[in-house]
mmCIF file of the C-alpha atoms, coordinates in Angstrom:
data_MODEL
# 
_entry.id   MODEL 
# 
loop_
_atom_site.group_PDB 
_atom_site.id 
_atom_site.type_symbol 
_atom_site.label_atom_id 
_atom_site.label_alt_id 
_atom_site.label_comp_id 
_atom_site.label_asym_id 
_atom_site.label_entity_id 
_atom_site.label_seq_id 
_atom_site.pdbx_PDB_ins_code 
_atom_site.Cartn_x 
_atom_site.Cartn_y 
_atom_site.Cartn_z 
_atom_site.occupancy 
_atom_site.B_iso_or_equiv 
_atom_site.pdbx_formal_charge 
_atom_site.auth_seq_id 
_atom_site.auth_comp_id 
_atom_site.auth_asym_id 
_atom_site.auth_atom_id 
_atom_site.pdbx_PDB_model_num 
ATOM 1  C CA . UNK A 1 1  ? 22.329 -10.245 67.032 1.00 0.00 ? 1  UNK A CA 1 
ATOM 2  C CA . UNK A 1 2  ? 18.959 -11.013 65.549 1.00 0.00 ? 2  UNK A CA 1 
ATOM 3  C CA . UNK A 1 3  ? 17.080 -9.031  62.937 1.00 0.00 ? 3  UNK A CA 1 
ATOM 4  C CA . UNK A 1 4  ? 13.481 -7.990  63.602 1.00 0.00 ? 4  UNK A CA 1 
ATOM 5  C CA . UNK A 1 5  ? 10.813 -7.434  60.930 1.00 0.00 ? 5  UNK A CA 1 
ATOM 6  C CA . UNK A 1 6  ? 7.896  -5.012  61.040 1.00 0.00 ? 6  UNK A CA 1 
ATOM 7  C CA . UNK A 1 7  ? 4.714  -7.031  60.521 1.00 0.00 ? 7  UNK A CA 1 
ATOM 8  C CA . UNK A 1 8  ? 2.974  -3.968  59.083 1.00 0.00 ? 8  UNK A CA 1 
ATOM 9  C CA . UNK A 1 9  ? 5.315  -2.835  56.293 1.00 0.00 ? 9  UNK A CA 1 
ATOM 10 C CA . UNK A 1 10 ? 8.155  -5.386  56.149 1.00 0.00 ? 10 UNK A CA 1 
ATOM 11 C CA . UNK A 1 11 ? 10.956 -3.065  57.319 1.00 0.00 ? 11 UNK A CA 1 
ATOM 12 C CA . UNK A 1 12 ? 13.795 -5.077  58.843 1.00 0.00 ? 12 UNK A CA 1 
ATOM 13 C CA . UNK A 1 13 ? 15.686 -3.680  61.828 1.00 0.00 ? 13 UNK A CA 1 
ATOM 14 C CA . UNK A 1 14 ? 19.273 -4.892  61.532 1.00 0.00 ? 14 UNK A CA 1 
ATOM 15 C CA . UNK A 1 15 ? 21.303 -4.243  64.704 1.00 0.00 ? 15 UNK A CA 1 
ATOM 16 C CA . UNK A 1 16 ? 24.488 -4.115  62.633 1.00 0.00 ? 16 UNK A CA 1 
ATOM 17 C CA . UNK A 1 17 ? 23.265 -0.825  61.138 1.00 0.00 ? 17 UNK A CA 1 
ATOM 18 C CA . UNK A 1 18 ? 20.907 0.439   63.865 1.00 0.00 ? 18 UNK A CA 1 
ATOM 19 C CA . UNK A 1 19 ? 18.632 3.351   62.942 1.00 0.00 ? 19 UNK A CA 1 
ATOM 20 C CA . UNK A 1 20 ? 20.875 6.432   62.983 1.00 0.00 ? 20 UNK A CA 1 
ATOM 21 C CA . UNK A 1 21 ? 18.087 8.711   61.735 1.00 0.00 ? 21 UNK A CA 1 
ATOM 22 C CA . UNK A 1 22 ? 16.187 7.871   64.932 1.00 0.00 ? 22 UNK A CA 1 
ATOM 23 C CA . UNK A 1 23 ? 19.238 8.072   67.197 1.00 0.00 ? 23 UNK A CA 1 
ATOM 24 C CA . UNK A 1 24 ? 19.788 4.298   67.429 1.00 0.00 ? 24 UNK A CA 1 
ATOM 25 C CA . UNK A 1 25 ? 23.511 3.583   67.080 1.00 0.00 ? 25 UNK A CA 1 
ATOM 26 C CA . UNK A 1 26 ? 24.883 0.674   65.030 1.00 0.00 ? 26 UNK A CA 1 
ATOM 27 C CA . UNK A 1 27 ? 25.360 -2.378  67.244 1.00 0.00 ? 27 UNK A CA 1 
ATOM 28 C CA . UNK A 1 28 ? 22.202 -1.724  69.302 1.00 0.00 ? 28 UNK A CA 1 
ATOM 29 C CA . UNK A 1 29 ? 20.192 -4.888  69.963 1.00 0.00 ? 29 UNK A CA 1 
ATOM 30 C CA . UNK A 1 30 ? 16.446 -4.620  69.271 1.00 0.00 ? 30 UNK A CA 1 
ATOM 31 C CA . UNK A 1 31 ? 15.751 -5.375  72.935 1.00 0.00 ? 31 UNK A CA 1 
ATOM 32 C CA . UNK A 1 32 ? 17.852 -2.343  73.937 1.00 0.00 ? 32 UNK A CA 1 
ATOM 33 C CA . UNK A 1 33 ? 15.925 0.139   71.787 1.00 0.00 ? 33 UNK A CA 1 
ATOM 34 C CA . UNK A 1 34 ? 13.626 2.368   73.881 1.00 0.00 ? 34 UNK A CA 1 
ATOM 35 C CA . UNK A 1 35 ? 9.961  1.314   73.872 1.00 0.00 ? 35 UNK A CA 1 
ATOM 36 C CA . UNK A 1 36 ? 9.094  4.722   72.433 1.00 0.00 ? 36 UNK A CA 1 
ATOM 37 C CA . UNK A 1 37 ? 10.915 3.875   69.173 1.00 0.00 ? 37 UNK A CA 1 
ATOM 38 C CA . UNK A 1 38 ? 8.706  3.283   66.130 1.00 0.00 ? 38 UNK A CA 1 
ATOM 39 C CA . UNK A 1 39 ? 9.284  1.820   62.679 1.00 0.00 ? 39 UNK A CA 1 
ATOM 40 C CA . UNK A 1 40 ? 11.019 4.488   60.581 1.00 0.00 ? 40 UNK A CA 1 
ATOM 41 C CA . UNK A 1 41 ? 8.928  3.545   57.536 1.00 0.00 ? 41 UNK A CA 1 
ATOM 42 C CA . UNK A 1 42 ? 5.364  3.181   58.808 1.00 0.00 ? 42 UNK A CA 1 
ATOM 43 C CA . UNK A 1 43 ? 5.429  4.276   62.464 1.00 0.00 ? 43 UNK A CA 1 
ATOM 44 C CA . UNK A 1 44 ? 4.472  0.863   63.890 1.00 0.00 ? 44 UNK A CA 1 
ATOM 45 C CA . UNK A 1 45 ? 5.358  0.300   67.548 1.00 0.00 ? 45 UNK A CA 1 
ATOM 46 C CA . UNK A 1 46 ? 7.972  -2.228  68.728 1.00 0.00 ? 46 UNK A CA 1 
ATOM 47 C CA . UNK A 1 47 ? 5.311  -4.783  69.690 1.00 0.00 ? 47 UNK A CA 1 
ATOM 48 C CA . UNK A 1 48 ? 4.420  -5.128  65.996 1.00 0.00 ? 48 UNK A CA 1 
ATOM 49 C CA . UNK A 1 49 ? 7.885  -6.507  65.158 1.00 0.00 ? 49 UNK A CA 1 
ATOM 50 C CA . UNK A 1 50 ? 8.803  -10.198 65.092 1.00 0.00 ? 50 UNK A CA 1 
ATOM 51 C CA . UNK A 1 51 ? 12.149 -12.006 65.016 1.00 0.00 ? 51 UNK A CA 1 
ATOM 52 C CA . UNK A 1 52 ? 13.329 -12.982 61.574 1.00 0.00 ? 52 UNK A CA 1 
# 
């Protein structure tokens, strides 16, 4: 699975780890994350992420 980087703050979403603090389980592909999810660091929306 591909990693996605926040273009605002540089946070990298790695599907291997997910985002447990936001309820996203490890192994969850970026495309499968709900559209309401935001960057856990800066609050940027999913459309501000790009594939690494």
